[in-house]
N, C-alpha and C positions, 0 to 999 in steps of 0.2 A: 466491382467488389468493394464493399465498404471497409473503411479502416475501423478496427475495433476501438471502442471508447477506452480512454486511459483513465484509470482510477487510482486515487491516492487515499490512503487510510491514515487517520490520525488516531493513535491509540492502539496498542497491540494486545490489549486485554481480551477477555472473552468475546465481547460484542464486536471488537475490531476483527477478530477471526471469523465471526459469523458473517459480517459484511463483506469481507474479502472472499469468502467462499461463495456467497450469493452473487457477487460481481463476476467471479470466474464462471459461474453457471450460465450467466447471460452472454458469455463470450467476450467480456471486457478484458483488457490488458491490465495487470496489476503493476502499475508504474512505480509506486513508491509507498513506503510506510515510515511514519515518524512516531516515536514514543519517548517519553521522558527516561525510561529505562532502556538504554541502547541495546543491552543484551537481549531484551524481550523482542525488540524490533528485529534484530538480526535473526533470532530463532524463528520468528514468524515468517520473515522474508525467505529463509531457507526452506521452511516447511511448505509454504504456499506458492513460492515462485515469484516473489516481488523482484522487480528489476533493480531497485535502489533502496538503500536505507538512509534515512535522514535523522540527525540528532534533534533537530528543531522543526516544529510544525511549520514555522515561517518559511524555512528553506524548501520544504516540500511544496508549499503553496506557490512560491515564486517559481519553482521548477515546472509545475504543472501549467502555469499561465504563460510561460515564455515560449 
């Protein structure tokens, strides 16, 4: 069995939500989201089931590559 692809989204605006839903439809894991507005990232994470919320895009990228 294959491990699902882990996806990180930078930006929790409209298109970030669209991309997250598309990733979910492909069976990907929503690993993390980062947004300049922390409250928007938290709301989208709760709504779509992201595993982690990051305040900085840099932190999300480092997390994904480690």
